[in-house]
N, C-alpha and C positions, 0 to 999 in steps of 0.2 A: 527325456524331458527334464528342464532345469526349472527349480524353485527360484523365486528373487526375493532375497534377503533385505529386509528395510535397514537402513542405516541412518538415524537421526541429524548423524553430522553431515551427512551427503544429501540432506533432503533439504532442496532450495526453498519451497514454502516454508519450512520450519525454520531454516536459518533465519530468514527475514521476520519471522513472526518472534523468535527469540530477541533477536536484536532490538525490536519494538518494544517488546515487553522491557527489555532491559532500560531503554530511554525513559519508559513511564517510571517503573520501580525505580531508577536511581533520581529522576527529577522530583519525584515525591519524599526520598530520602534526603532531599538535597545535595545530593553529589553530583555536582555540574561535570565533575572530570568525567566521571563515568559515561553519564548521560550524552554529553558531547561527543566522546569516544564512539560509543554506538551509532550516534547518530551519522559521526562521520563515516564509518564504515559500511552502513547502507547507502549514504551520498557516492561514495567511490566504489563499490561493485555492483551495486543494484539501478548503476545510472543507465540510460538508454545507450545503446550501441554494445552493451556487454551481452555475454550469453546467460548469465546469471538474470539480468533483466527480462531476454527474451522468454526464459523457462518460468520465470516468476508470473508472467502476463498469462500462460497456459494456465499453470497453478492457481490463478486469481479467477480465471474464468470460470472454473468450476465452485471454487470456495464461494463467490459472490453471485452464483448465478442461482434462479429457480424458475423451473419451469413446470407445466400444468399435466404434461402426459411422458408415459415411458418411451415413445417414439422419439420425441423430441429430446429428451435427456441422454437415449441412446446414441441419437445422431450427433448431439454436440461433444460427447466424451469421444467420439470417432473422430471429429474433426479436429480437436485438442491433439488426440494421439497423432493424428497423421501430420499435423503441424509440426510436433515434436523433432521430426524428420531433417528439419530445416536448421536446426541446431547444431552447432559445431560441437561435437563432444569432447574432444582434445582441448578447444577452449575455456570450456564450460569445466571440465576437470581442473585445468591450472586454475583458472579463477577461484573454485571452490578452493582446493588447495590453498592459496595464498589468503583467503577470506579465512579459512578454518585456523591459520598460522596465526594471524591477526587477532583471532579472537581467542584463542588459547594464552596468548602472550598478554591481553589484557583483564582478561576476566576469569572469575574461579569457577573451571571447568564442572567442578563437583555442585555449583549451584546454576550457573548457566542454562547446562543441557537439561537439569532437571525440572526445569520453571515449565509448568503446567500451562496445556494448551488444550483449550476447550474442543476443538475439533481435531484431534491428534490422529484420530483412528482414519479419518478420511485425509489428511495431508501424507499419511502413510499410505494409505490405498492408490492415490495419485501417483504418488513417488514410485512405488513400485510398476504401476501401470507403465508409467513414461518410461522407466528403464527398460523395459520387456521391450516396447515400442521402440527405442532408440537402437537397443542391441539387434533386434531380429532375430533372435534366437528362439527355439521353440521352449516354450514356459509351461510349468505345469498346469494343465486345462482346469484342473478343480479350484486351485488357487486363483487362476485369472477369472474365473467366474465369480469367485466369492469378491474380489477385489472389487470387479465392475459393478457388484450389486449394494456394495458400501458406496461407492461414488454416485450410482443412480439414485439409490434412497435418498443421498442426500441432497441431491439435485431438484428431487420431487418435495423435499420437506427441508428445506435450507434452515438449520438454526442458528446459522451464523446472520441470514439476514432478518430472522426472527428477534437475534439479541439485539441488533441495531434498532430495529423498528420498536422494540419494546423501551431501550434507553430514551428515545424520542419522546413515547408517552408517558413516561412514568412520571406523574405529579410530583414525588418528591424532589426531582431535579432542581426544580425551580425555574423562573423566567430566564436566568444566566445559562443554565445547560441547554435548554430548548432553543436560545437564540443563537448559541454557539452551534449548535446541531443542525440548525436551519440554514445558516450559511456555508456550512461545510458540505452537505450532503445534496441540495438542491443546486440546480443550475442558475444564473444570475437571469433575471427578467428582462429579454432582450428589448422590450419596449421601454425600460427605466423610466417608469412610473414616478418612482420615487426622486426626491431632490439627489442629484449628483454632490459627492463630496469633492474635496479640491483634488484628493488623491485619482479620483475618477477620472474627473476633468483633465488632469495633466496626462494620464493614459490615453483618453480619447484625442487628445491633441496630437500626442505622438502618432497615433494611428494614422490621422488623417497627413499629418506633415512628413511623413518617413516614408518616401519615394522608393528608398532603398531598402532593400529587405536585410541585407548585411546589418547596416544602421537600426533598424528596427529590433532584430535578434540582439543587438549589442545592448539596447535598451529595456528588453526584455529580460536578458541575464541579470543587469542590474536592479531591476525593479525586484526580480524573484529573491535575489539575496537580500533586499532590503527586506522583505515580506518575510522571509524564513527566520531571518534574525529577531525582528517584531514578533512574529509567533513564539519562538524559543522564550523570547523574554514574558510573554504572557503567562507560558506555563509554569513559571517560576511561581507566579502568585496565586495558582489556582491548588486546592486542595483535594478536590474530587477527581479520583481515579480515571472516573468513566470519562469526565470531562478532559482532564488532560490526552486520554486515548484518542477522543475524536479531533482536537485540535493537531494532534500528532497525526492523524492518518490525512487531515489537509495539507500537513506539509509532505507528506509521502506522495501526494499527487502532483504535486509541484515539480516532483522530480522528471515527468514527461513532458511538460510544456514545450520543451524544445522541438519534439517531434511534430507539433501541432501546427497548423496553417495560421496565418495569420490573424484570421477572424477569430478562432477559437484561442488563440493565446491572448487576445485582446479580451476577451469574453473571461478567460482563466484571470487574468489580472483584475478585472473590474470586481469579480466576485472576490479574491483576497482582498483587496484593496479595502473593500466594504465591511469584511471581517475584522480584518486588521483595526480599522476605525472603530467598529461597534465594540471591540474586546475593550480598546482603549477606553471608550466612554464608561464601561461596565467596572473598569479598575477605578475610574475617578470618582465613582459612586461610593465606591467601598470607603 
């Protein structure tokens, strides 16, 4: 029986998290070059269609899910591990190699990989279990049970979800943070009770007018880039690290828009258009 050794540099979830933290820390430090480079690497290597993207989805399923029973937690973990068999290990290894090469060439390795990650133990356990599932080797039973216990405990008492909820409720963040958080974390009200903005009206007009899926996808791609640029500009004027992180999370969710159907794409664009407009209003108030 073989023990699975954890490698921080090979851990897909940690690589993404460390790049995300690099964007935030560089933005706070007003280092646009480093921030944009980290964001570029995320967009390049974690975009839909890559094996890194596929594995990250499995990791995030565990990181951002909370269940109420051990049975459900165990079943969820089992499904995630089974799904890992669909990942092309050779392509994944190649993508990781190229990503790590670019990280090492652009950032200080001594500080980049040593950044604090609150759920490090969970990320490490998921990585080891995924590696064992993909390799199909006979792993050390004691180690496997301990790794599963870490993940199952996390699913039953998810500290990441609690951290996000605490941020949303914290009064010291003020109305600016609460407003941004609300638009980032909640789905758009499909009944559109509020008065539509001009940006939202434009999106709906294209939704109705575009009979060709290809033309609508081109419109979505153009709008996505416009929204990403607007959110990035908004980040520059924000000082609160927590709020920067939330806006950044919104930017990351945009990477999966191309895989959605037309209705979902429209809903996402409407949500982000509203977020951009509200952030602009808040900047005008300052």
